[in-house]
C-alpha positions in Angstrom: -16.7 2.5 36.9 -13.8 0.3 37.9 -13.8 -3.1 36.5 -11.7 -5.8 37.5 -11.2 -8.6 34.7 -11.9 -12.0 35.4 -8.1 -13.1 35.4 -9.1 -16.7 33.8 -9.7 -16.7 30.1 -7.5 -14.0 29.1 -4.4 -15.6 31.0 -4.4 -19.0 29.2 -0.9 -18.1 28.1 0.7 -20.6 30.8 0.9 -17.5 33.4 1.4 -18.8 37.0 -1.3 -16.5 39.4 -0.3 -16.4 43.1 -2.9 -16.5 45.7 -1.9 -13.1 47.1 -2.6 -11.4 43.2 -6.0 -13.1 43.1 -6.8 -11.9 46.7 -5.6 -8.2 46.0 -8.4 -8.4 42.9 -11.0 -9.9 45.1 -10.7 -7.0 47.4 -10.9 -4.6 44.4 -14.2 -6.4 42.7 -15.6 -6.3 46.2 -15.1 -2.5 46.8 -17.6 -2.0 43.2 -20.6 -3.1 45.1 -20.1 -0.4 47.9 -22.7 2.3 47.4 -20.9 4.9 50.1 -17.5 5.2 48.3 -17.1 6.7 44.8 -14.9 5.2 42.7 -11.5 6.7 44.1 -12.3 5.9 47.5 -12.7 2.3 47.5 -10.3 1.9 44.9 -7.6 3.5 47.0 -8.9 1.5 50.1 -9.1 -1.7 48.1 -5.6 -1.0 46.6 -4.6 -0.4 50.2 -6.0 -3.8 51.6 -3.8 -5.5 48.7 -0.3 -3.5 48.9 -1.0 -4.0 52.7 1.6 -1.8 54.9 4.6 -3.3 53.6 6.4 -0.4 52.6 5.9 3.5 52.6 5.5 3.1 48.5 2.6 0.7 49.4 1.2 3.3 51.9 1.6 6.2 49.6 0.2 4.0 46.7 -3.0 3.8 49.5 -3.4 7.0 50.8 -2.2 9.5 48.0 -3.1 8.1 44.5 -2.0 11.1 42.9 1.6 11.1 44.4 2.7 7.7 44.6 6.6 7.2 44.2 8.3 6.7 41.0 10.5 3.6 40.2 13.8 5.4 40.2 12.5 7.3 43.6 12.9 3.6 45.5 15.6 2.5 46.7 17.3 0.0 44.3 16.7 -4.1 45.2 14.2 -6.1 46.2 12.0 -2.8 47.5 12.2 -1.4 44.0 11.4 -5.0 42.1 8.6 -4.9 44.7 7.0 -1.8 43.4 7.5 -3.1 40.2 5.4 -6.0 40.4 2.8 -3.9 42.2 2.5 -1.2 39.6 2.1 -4.1 37.2 -0.8 -5.7 38.9 -2.6 -2.0 39.7 -2.6 -1.7 36.0 -4.6 -4.7 35.7 -7.6 -2.9 36.8 -10.0 -1.8 33.6 -11.6 1.6 33.4 -14.6 2.5 31.8 -14.1 4.9 28.7 -17.2 4.6 27.0 -20.6 4.7 28.5 -19.3 6.9 31.1 -15.9 8.7 30.1 -15.9 10.9 32.7 -15.7 8.4 35.6 -12.7 8.1 37.9 -10.9 10.4 36.3 -8.4 10.4 39.3 -7.8 7.0 38.8 -7.5 6.6 35.5 -4.5 9.6 35.8 -3.1 7.1 38.3 -3.0 4.5 35.8 -1.8 6.3 33.1 1.1 7.8 35.3 2.2 4.3 36.6 2.2 2.9 33.2 4.4 5.6 32.0 6.9 5.5 35.0 7.3 1.8 33.9 8.0 2.7 30.5 10.8 5.0 31.2 11.5 2.9 34.1 12.5 0.1 31.3 14.0 2.3 28.7 15.9 4.0 30.9 17.3 1.4 33.1 19.4 -1.8 32.8 19.2 -5.2 34.9 15.8 -4.1 36.1 13.6 -7.1 33.9 14.6 -10.1 36.6 12.5 -13.6 36.1 9.7 -12.4 38.8 8.8 -9.3 36.0 8.1 -11.9 33.2 4.7 -13.3 34.0 3.5 -10.0 35.6 4.3 -8.0 32.5 2.7 -10.6 29.8 -0.1 -10.5 32.5 -0.6 -7.0 32.4 -0.5 -6.8 28.7 -3.1 -9.9 28.1 -5.8 -8.5 30.8 -5.3 -5.1 29.4 -5.5 -5.8 25.5 -7.2 -9.8 24.9 -10.7 -8.7 24.9 -13.8 -9.2 22.2 -13.6 -6.3 19.7 -16.6 -4.7 19.3 -18.6 -5.0 16.2 -17.7 -3.6 12.5 -19.0 -0.1 12.1 -19.2 -1.4 8.6 -20.8 -4.5 8.8 -21.8 -4.7 5.0 -18.0 -5.4 4.3 -18.1 -2.5 1.6 -14.3 -1.4 0.5 -13.0 1.0 3.2 -12.2 4.6 1.5 -9.5 5.8 3.9 -9.7 9.1 1.8 -13.7 9.3 2.8 -14.3 6.8 5.5 -13.3 7.9 9.5 -11.8 4.9 11.1 -13.3 4.0 14.4 -11.2 4.8 17.4 -10.6 3.1 20.6 -11.7 5.1 23.2 -9.5 3.2 25.9 -6.5 4.5 23.8 -4.8 6.8 26.7 -4.2 3.6 28.3 -3.9 1.3 25.7 -1.0 3.3 23.8 0.9 2.8 27.1 0.6 -0.7 27.5 1.7 -1.2 24.1 4.7 1.1 24.2 5.8 -0.7 28.0 5.2 -4.2 26.4 7.9 -3.6 23.1 10.2 -1.6 25.3 10.6 -4.9 27.3 10.8 -6.9 24.6 13.6 -4.7 22.8 15.5 -4.2 26.0 19.0 -6.0 26.2 17.8 -7.4 29.3 15.0 -9.4 27.9 15.6 -13.4 27.8 13.2 -15.0 25.3 14.3 -18.3 27.2 12.6 -17.0 30.4 9.7 -15.4 28.2 8.7 -18.4 26.3 6.8 -19.6 29.3 4.3 -17.2 29.1 4.4 -16.0 25.6 3.1 -19.4 24.0 0.7 -20.6 21.0 -2.5 -18.9 22.9 -0.7 -15.7 23.3 -0.3 -15.5 19.6 -3.0 -16.6 19.1 -5.0 -13.5 20.8 -2.6 -11.5 19.7 -3.6 -12.2 15.8 -7.5 -11.4 16.8 -6.6 -7.7 17.7 -5.3 -7.3 14.0 -8.8 -7.0 13.0 -9.3 -3.8 15.0 -10.7 -0.6 13.4 -8.0 1.5 14.9 -4.7 2.0 12.9 -3.2 2.9 15.8 -3.4 0.2 17.7 -2.8 -1.9 14.2 0.4 -0.2 14.0 1.6 -0.9 17.2 0.4 -4.8 16.4 2.2 -4.5 13.7 5.6 -3.8 15.6 4.9 -6.0 18.4 4.1 -9.2 16.6 7.3 -8.3 14.7 9.3 -8.1 17.3 8.2 -11.4 18.7 8.5 -13.4 15.7 12.5 -12.0 15.5 12.9 -12.8 19.5 11.1 -16.2 19.4 12.7 -18.8 17.1 10.6 -21.6 17.9 7.1 -19.6 17.3 8.2 -18.5 13.7 6.7 -21.7 12.0 3.3 -21.3 14.0 3.1 -17.4 13.7 3.3 -17.9 9.9 0.8 -20.6 9.8 -1.9 -18.8 11.5 -0.9 -15.8 9.5 -2.0 -17.9 6.5 -5.0 -19.1 8.6 -6.4 -15.7 8.9 -5.8 -14.7 5.0 -7.8 -18.0 4.5 -11.0 -16.7 6.6 -10.5 -13.6 4.8 -10.5 -15.0 1.2 -13.0 -18.1 1.1 -14.9 -16.7 4.3 -15.5 -13.0 5.4 -14.1 -11.1 3.0 -13.4 -8.6 5.7 -10.6 -8.2 8.0 -9.1 -4.8 9.0 -5.6 -5.9 9.5 -4.6 -7.6 6.2 -2.4 -4.8 4.9 -0.1 -5.0 8.6 -0.1 -8.8 8.3 1.2 -8.3 4.8 4.0 -5.8 5.9 5.2 -8.4 8.4 5.3 -11.1 6.3 7.4 -9.0 3.7 9.8 -8.6 6.2 9.8 -12.3 7.0 9.6 -13.0 3.0 13.1 -10.8 2.8 14.7 -13.1 4.8 14.1 -16.5 4.1 17.2 -18.9 3.1 17.2 -20.3 -0.4 16.8 -22.4 -1.7 12.7 -22.0 -0.9 11.1 -24.7 1.2 7.9 -26.2 -0.5 6.1 -24.5 2.0 7.0 -21.3 1.4 6.5 -21.9 -2.3 2.9 -22.7 -1.7 2.1 -20.1 0.3 2.7 -17.8 -2.5 0.7 -19.4 -4.7 -2.4 -20.7 -2.6 -2.3 -17.4 -0.2 -0.9 -14.6 -1.6 -2.2 -14.7 -5.1 -5.7 -15.3 -4.1 -5.7 -12.0 -2.3 -5.6 -10.5 -5.4 -9.7 -11.3 -5.9 -10.5 -9.6 -2.7 -13.0 -6.8 -3.2 -11.1 -4.4 -0.8 -7.7 -4.9 -2.5 -6.9 -1.4 -2.8 -6.7 -1.2 1.3 -3.5 -3.7 1.2 -2.5 -3.8 -2.6 1.0 -1.9 -2.3 2.0 -4.5 0.5 0.9 -7.6 -1.2 2.6 -6.9 -4.7 6.1 -6.2 -2.3 5.3 -9.7 -0.9 5.0 -10.8 -4.3 8.3 -9.0 -5.8 9.9 -10.3 -3.0 9.3 -14.1 -3.8 10.3 -13.3 -7.3 13.5 -12.2 -6.1 14.2 -14.7 -3.7 13.5 -17.3 -6.8 13.0 -16.4 -10.5 11.1 -19.8 -11.2 8.2 -18.5 -9.4 7.6 -16.2 -12.2 5.6 -18.2 -14.7 3.2 -19.7 -12.4 2.6 -15.9 -10.6 2.0 -14.4 -13.8 -0.1 -16.5 -15.2 -2.5 -16.5 -11.7 -2.4 -12.5 -11.9 -3.6 -13.1 -15.7 -6.3 -15.7 -14.2 -7.5 -13.4 -11.7 -7.2 -9.9 -13.9 -10.6 -8.1 -13.2 -12.9 -7.8 -15.8 -15.3 -5.2 -14.8 -13.2 -3.1 -12.2 -11.2 -0.3 -14.0 -9.2 0.5 -10.5 -8.5 -2.8 -9.6 -7.0 -3.0 -13.0 -4.7 0.0 -12.9 -3.5 -1.9 -9.7 -2.7 -5.2 -11.2 -0.6 -3.0 -14.5 1.3 -1.2 -11.4 1.8 -4.7 -9.8 2.8 -6.4 -13.3 5.1 -3.6 -13.9 7.2 -4.5 -10.6 7.2 -7.7 -11.6 8.8 -7.5 -15.0 11.3 -5.0 -13.3 12.9 -8.5 -11.8 12.2 -10.8 -14.3 14.7 -12.6 -16.2 15.1 -12.7 -19.4 14.3 -16.4 -19.7 11.2 -16.3 -17.6 10.0 -13.4 -19.7 9.9 -15.8 -22.7 8.0 -17.6 -20.9 5.1 -15.7 -20.3 5.5 -12.8 -23.3 2.7 -14.3 -25.4 -0.3 -14.0 -22.7 1.3 -11.1 -20.9 1.2 -8.5 -24.1 -2.1 -10.3 -25.4 -3.4 -9.2 -21.8 -1.5 -5.5 -22.4 -3.1 -5.6 -25.9 -6.4 -5.7 -24.4 -5.8 -2.8 -21.8 -4.5 -0.6 -24.4 -7.8 -0.8 -26.1 -9.6 0.1 -23.1 -12.2 3.0 -23.1 -10.9 3.8 -19.6 -8.3 5.9 -20.0 -6.3 5.3 -17.1 -6.1 1.6 -17.8 -5.0 2.3 -21.4 -2.5 5.1 -20.1 -1.2 2.9 -17.6 -0.7 0.0 -20.0 1.3 2.7 -22.3 3.7 3.7 -19.4 5.4 0.6 -19.8 7.0 2.0 -23.1 8.6 4.4 -20.8 10.3 1.8 -19.0 13.8 0.6 -20.3 14.3 -2.6 -19.0 11.0 -3.5 -20.3 11.7 -2.1 -23.2 14.7 -4.0 -23.8 12.8 -7.5 -23.2 10.6 -6.2 -26.0 13.6 -5.1 -28.5 15.1 -8.8 -27.8 11.5 -10.4 -28.5 10.3 -7.8 -31.1 9.3 -10.4 -33.3 6.9 -12.2 -31.2 5.4 -8.9 -29.5 4.9 -6.5 -32.2 2.1 -8.8 -34.1 0.3 -8.6 -30.7 0.8 -5.2 -30.1 0.3 -3.5 -33.3 -3.4 -4.0 -34.4 -4.4 -2.5 -30.8 -2.1 0.1 -31.3 -3.1 0.9 -34.5 -6.4 1.0 -33.7 -6.6 3.3 -31.0 -4.6 5.8 -32.4 -7.9 6.7 -34.6 -10.3 5.7 -32.8 -9.2 5.6 -29.0 -11.6 8.9 -27.6 -8.8 10.4 -25.1 -6.4 12.8 -27.0 -3.6 11.6 -24.2 -3.6 8.2 -25.4 -3.0 9.3 -28.7 0.5 10.6 -27.9 1.0 7.6 -25.7 0.5 5.1 -28.5 2.4 7.3 -31.3 5.4 7.3 -28.6 4.8 3.4 -28.6 4.4 3.1 -32.7 7.9 5.3 -33.1 9.8 3.1 -30.6 8.7 -0.2 -32.3 9.4 1.2 -35.3 13.0 2.4 -34.7 13.5 -1.0 -33.1 13.1 -2.8 -36.4 11.6 -0.4 -39.7 11.6 -4.4 -41.7 9.5 -5.9 -39.2 7.2 -3.2 -38.4 6.7 -2.4 -42.4 5.8 -6.5 -42.3 3.1 -5.6 -39.3 1.5 -2.9 -41.0 1.0 -4.9 -44.7 -0.4 -7.8 -42.6 -2.6 -5.9 -40.6 -4.0 -4.5 -44.0 -4.5 -8.3 -45.2 -6.7 -9.4 -42.3 -8.9 -6.3 -42.3 -9.1 -6.8 -46.5 -9.7 -10.1 -45.3 -12.1 -9.4 -42.4 -14.3 -7.5 -45.0 -14.4 -10.3 -48.0 -15.6 -12.8 -44.8 -18.1 -10.6 -44.1 -19.3 -9.9 -48.1 -19.2 -13.4 -49.0 -21.6 -13.8 -45.8 -24.0 -11.4 -47.0 -23.9 -13.0 -50.1 -24.5 -16.4 -48.8 -27.9 -15.0 -47.0 -29.0 -13.5 -50.0 -29.0 -16.5 -52.1 -30.9 -17.9 -49.2 -33.5 -15.4 -49.3 -34.1 -15.6 -53.1 -34.6 -19.3 -53.0 -36.5 -19.1 -50.3 -38.8 -16.6 -52.2 -39.1 -19.0 -55.1 -40.4 -22.1 -53.0 -43.8 -23.0 -53.6 -44.2 -22.8 -49.9 -43.9 -18.8 -50.1 -47.7 -18.7 -51.5 -46.8 -15.4 -53.1 -44.6 -13.4 -55.1 -44.0 -11.0 -52.1 -41.9 -13.8 -50.6 -41.2 -14.1 -46.9 -40.6 -11.6 -44.6 -37.1 -10.9 -43.6 -37.2 -11.9 -40.1 -33.4 -13.6 -39.9 -31.1 -11.4 -38.1 -29.1 -12.9 -39.9 -29.9 -12.2 -43.4 -28.5 -8.7 -44.2 -27.6 -6.8 -47.5 -24.4 -5.1 -48.1 -26.0 -1.9 -47.7 -27.1 -2.8 -44.4 -25.9 -0.8 -41.2 -25.2 -4.4 -39.5 -21.7 -4.4 -41.6 -18.9 -2.8 -39.6 -18.1 0.5 -40.8 -14.8 0.7 -42.8 -12.1 2.8 -41.3 -11.1 5.8 -42.7 -8.2 5.2 -45.2 -8.7 1.5 -45.5 -8.8 1.6 -49.0 -5.7 3.1 -49.0 -2.4 1.3 -48.3 -1.7 2.0 -44.5 1.6 3.0 -44.4 2.8 4.7 -41.0 6.6 6.3 -41.6 8.4 8.2 -38.2 7.9 11.6 -40.0 4.1 11.1 -40.4 3.9 9.1 -36.5 6.2 12.6 -35.2 4.1 15.0 -37.8 0.6 13.7 -35.7 2.2 14.3 -32.2 3.3 17.9 -32.9 0.6 19.2 -34.9 -0.6 21.1 -32.1 1.8 23.7 -29.9 2.1 23.2 -26.4 -1.1 23.5 -24.0 -0.4 26.8 -21.3 -1.1 26.5 -18.0 -3.5 28.7 -18.4 -5.3 26.6 -21.2 -4.9 23.7 -18.6 -7.1 25.9 -16.0 -9.8 26.6 -18.3 -10.3 23.1 -19.5 -9.9 21.6 -16.0 -12.8 24.3 -15.1 -15.0 23.3 -18.0 -14.3 19.4 -17.4 -15.4 20.2 -13.3 -18.0 23.2 -14.0 -15.8 24.7 -10.8 -13.5 27.6 -10.1 -10.3 26.4 -10.2 -9.4 29.3 -7.9 -11.9 27.9 -5.3 -10.5 24.5 -5.2 -8.2 23.0 -2.9 -7.1 20.2 -5.1 -6.1 20.8 -8.8 -5.2 18.0 -11.2 -3.5 19.2 -14.5 -1.6 16.1 -15.4 -1.5 14.2 -18.8 -2.8 17.4 -21.0 -2.2 16.7 -24.6 -0.5 18.7 -26.3 1.7 18.5 -23.1 2.7 21.5 -21.0 6.1 22.3 -21.5 6.4 25.6 -18.9 5.2 26.7 -15.6 4.4 30.0 -15.6 2.4 32.9 -13.3 -1.0 31.6 -14.6 -1.1 29.3 -11.7 -1.2 32.3 -9.0 -5.0 32.5 -9.4 -4.9 28.9 -7.4 -4.6 30.5 -4.4 -6.7 28.0 -2.4 -4.7 25.0 -3.6 -3.4 22.7 -1.6 -2.7 19.5 -3.7 -1.5 20.5 -7.2 -0.5 17.6 -9.9 1.6 18.5 -13.3 2.6 15.1 -13.7 3.0 13.4 -17.4 3.6 16.3 -19.2 7.3 18.0 -20.5 7.7 20.5 -17.7 11.5 21.2 -17.9 11.8 23.8 -15.0 10.0 24.4 -11.7 8.5 28.1 -11.6 5.1 30.1 -10.9 4.1 28.7 -7.9 5.4 31.6 -5.5 2.2 32.5 -4.5 0.6 29.7 -3.7 0.8 30.1 -0.1 -1.5 26.9 1.2 0.4 24.3 -1.5 1.4 21.2 0.6 1.5 18.2 -2.3 3.1 19.2 -5.6 3.1 16.4 -8.0 5.7 16.8 -11.2 6.2 13.0 -11.9 7.0 11.8 -15.7 8.4 15.6 -16.9 11.6 16.8 -17.8 13.0 18.2 -14.7 16.5 18.6 -14.0 16.9 20.6 -10.8 14.9 21.4 -7.6 15.1 25.5 -8.1 12.0 27.2 -7.8 10.8 25.5 -5.0 12.7 28.2 -2.2 9.1 30.6 -2.1 7.0 26.8 -1.1 9.7 25.4 1.5 7.7 26.5 4.6 4.9 25.0 3.8 5.3 22.3 1.1 5.1 19.0 2.5 5.1 16.3 0.0 7.0 16.4 -3.5 6.5 13.7 -5.9 8.9 14.4 -8.7 9.9 10.7 -9.6 10.6 9.6 -13.5 12.7 13.2 -13.9 15.9 13.9 -14.9 17.6 15.1 -11.8 21.0 14.5 -11.2 22.2 17.4 -8.5 20.5 17.5 -5.3 20.9 21.2 -4.4 18.6 23.5 -3.0 16.4 21.1 -0.9 17.5 23.0 2.5 14.9 25.5 1.5 12.4 22.6 2.1 12.3 22.7 5.8 8.2 21.5 5.6 9.1 18.8 3.4 8.3 15.0 5.1 7.6 13.0 2.1 9.7 12.9 -1.3 9.4 10.6 -4.1 12.3 11.0 -6.7 12.6 7.5 -8.3 13.8 6.9 -11.5 16.2 10.0 -11.6 20.1 10.1 -12.2 21.3 10.8 -9.1 24.4 9.0 -9.3 26.6 9.3 -6.2 26.3 9.6 -2.6 27.9 13.1 -2.3 24.7 14.3 -3.7 22.4 11.9 -1.5 23.9 12.9 1.6 22.2 16.3 0.4 19.2 15.1 1.7 20.2 15.2 5.2 19.3 19.1 4.7 15.7 18.4 4.9 14.8 18.2 8.3 11.4 16.9 8.5 12.1 14.0 6.1 10.4 10.7 7.0 9.5 9.0 3.7 12.0 8.8 0.9 11.1 7.1 -2.4 14.6 6.6 -4.0 14.3 3.3 -6.3 15.9 3.0 -10.1 18.6 6.1 -9.3 21.7 5.3 -10.7 23.4 5.4 -7.2 21.1 2.2 -6.4 22.0 0.0 -9.5 25.0 -1.6 -8.5 23.9 -2.5 -4.9 21.3 -5.7 -3.4 18.3 -3.9 -1.4 19.9 -4.7 1.8 23.2 -2.9 1.2 21.5 -0.2 -0.5 18.5 0.3 2.7 21.9 0.1 5.5 23.6 2.5 3.6 20.9 5.3 2.8 19.6 4.8 6.4 23.1 5.1 7.8 23.0 8.6 6.1 19.2 9.7 7.1 18.7 8.2 10.5 15.5 10.0 10.8 13.4 8.2 8.1 10.8 6.2 9.0 9.8 4.9 5.6 12.2 3.8 2.9 11.2 3.1 -0.7 7.5 2.3 0.4 9.2 -0.1 3.2 8.4 1.0 6.9 11.8 1.3 8.8 11.5 -1.7 11.4 14.2 -1.6 13.4 15.1 -5.1 15.5 17.7 -6.6 17.2 18.6 -9.5 14.5 17.7 -10.8 11.3 14.8 -12.5 10.6 16.8 -15.2 8.7 14.9 -18.7 8.2 15.7 -21.4 10.8 16.6 -24.8 9.0 
């Protein structure tokens, strides 16, 4: 069934509609009631009625839909412009892809071919976007895309899990994709004139465009993201309005619906916009940060858009360091109490903030900040404790701690000492010993003072408990001698606060508390090194015992965080014949080896080890798609030409320091996503210069340092 949309409501963007245009659409609509003609015949007939016989092109469209002329086949000039407009109007006819996907296949292909022809025409030709094209192009875009979205497939608003849940895809995508492609090519064309287009792309158009961001189809949201970004870059007069309406979307999400599919994409656009804000920041922008962005941390679905949100927050702090204190205090106010994965996300974001914090601003927030970190270190959820302790692996954070040692150590010491003995996870023990050792090396005297103070506080606590027990014992004795008790047996002890010194209600004393508490560097090292390194074979056995599965049959194996750590990759890994994702992160591995027989391996995670080279990956180069190797000791990028299938490379926080080594990444033919921040090469460059240099050398990248590559003709600088 062919549908012709009502051109009134969706075209309220100020688009003039000629009588002949409505007449042609009316002809097409009348044909839908003709039972004697199938969809193809009546569509052909009424296209013919509409186009009349003004040219050979119209005749071809009328009678031979599969062989209508392409735009470049028609003589340039008015005839080609007329055919262009006819194709735009022809593409305003909508088809049914949902209830009857096999209907009108011939005419669906006609429309698809027409859209494809226009995309190529606008892309490859110049001086073809005349003034008459603008209303027709915006018209066609609006008719096809501005629609009521179907009800959510997840009406209860439960958190969407991208690894488990399948998104609902738009059935009409074969046409919608080309509509988006055409409009983007139109916006990006050197011939495009915003001064003309602003008559048709107005406030109502922007509102309807923003409504589409709630589409469940990630492909559509990706096109919408790019389209809105292009409009923001081209139309200076719409920038403030676009920001305001995005704010309204966020307000509805935070305070009303708590469900929206496009928050991540909108934040991604804002990340680019914020990067272009002029200094000093306007109060409007500061209010947006504190009243809109920060409350987004409260939503249940934070995991869906957190990377983009964290990037926006950090961009603000890089623009204005004075915002650091209110940002961190708000994060601490919103800190999750019962959602451990969300707590890990907060810790990730907090470390990104600390990476850009000024020392003076750090001193304003270090007390409440490290009190929260102490709570995280004491968390029974090992991933929360582990993520908090990773702060001690960050050199800049350690320099901030060193400058404020006397304030931070007394806050952290009780949590570190207590959990070095009592935490159930051995990996946490090792990380705590490392943190204590670093504290000790900073200032032995202050460390000893904290040790003694902790001992004294524990003694006072025990004395207070003892005094309380004795006081209640005296109260009980007095009550037993009182005449109202009536018997020598006294009164039963029904008071939950009356306890004896030997009751189990008193907290048990920690082992060794009666002895002087002394920690030395030798003792810490001895505890950390008492066991031999874990072998790959032992790690695999532990994994099988924990998961009650055979590692040889599984596609995903995680051998991270072994304690004692793995120091060597060996041929024991060859048993993982079906593994597609293998993680050996956070160990002490120095060399890549033992993976030659892993023929199905696609993702390899080796972050936070001591690896120095890429050698050892040659055997998996034809099928390895992602390599995560951040926080290692790689200085030379040699041998990456073997990684022929690699698309994703995460190698931040390594030791690469010159462009000659960076240029070797060009030898990876399919590289699309690169994470390279915090290498020495980046240290002396601002973000924009670094990105410009990197993209010049790797022009095929789609994502650099977690930020998608958006190429527009002009910068998004804020106009006064």
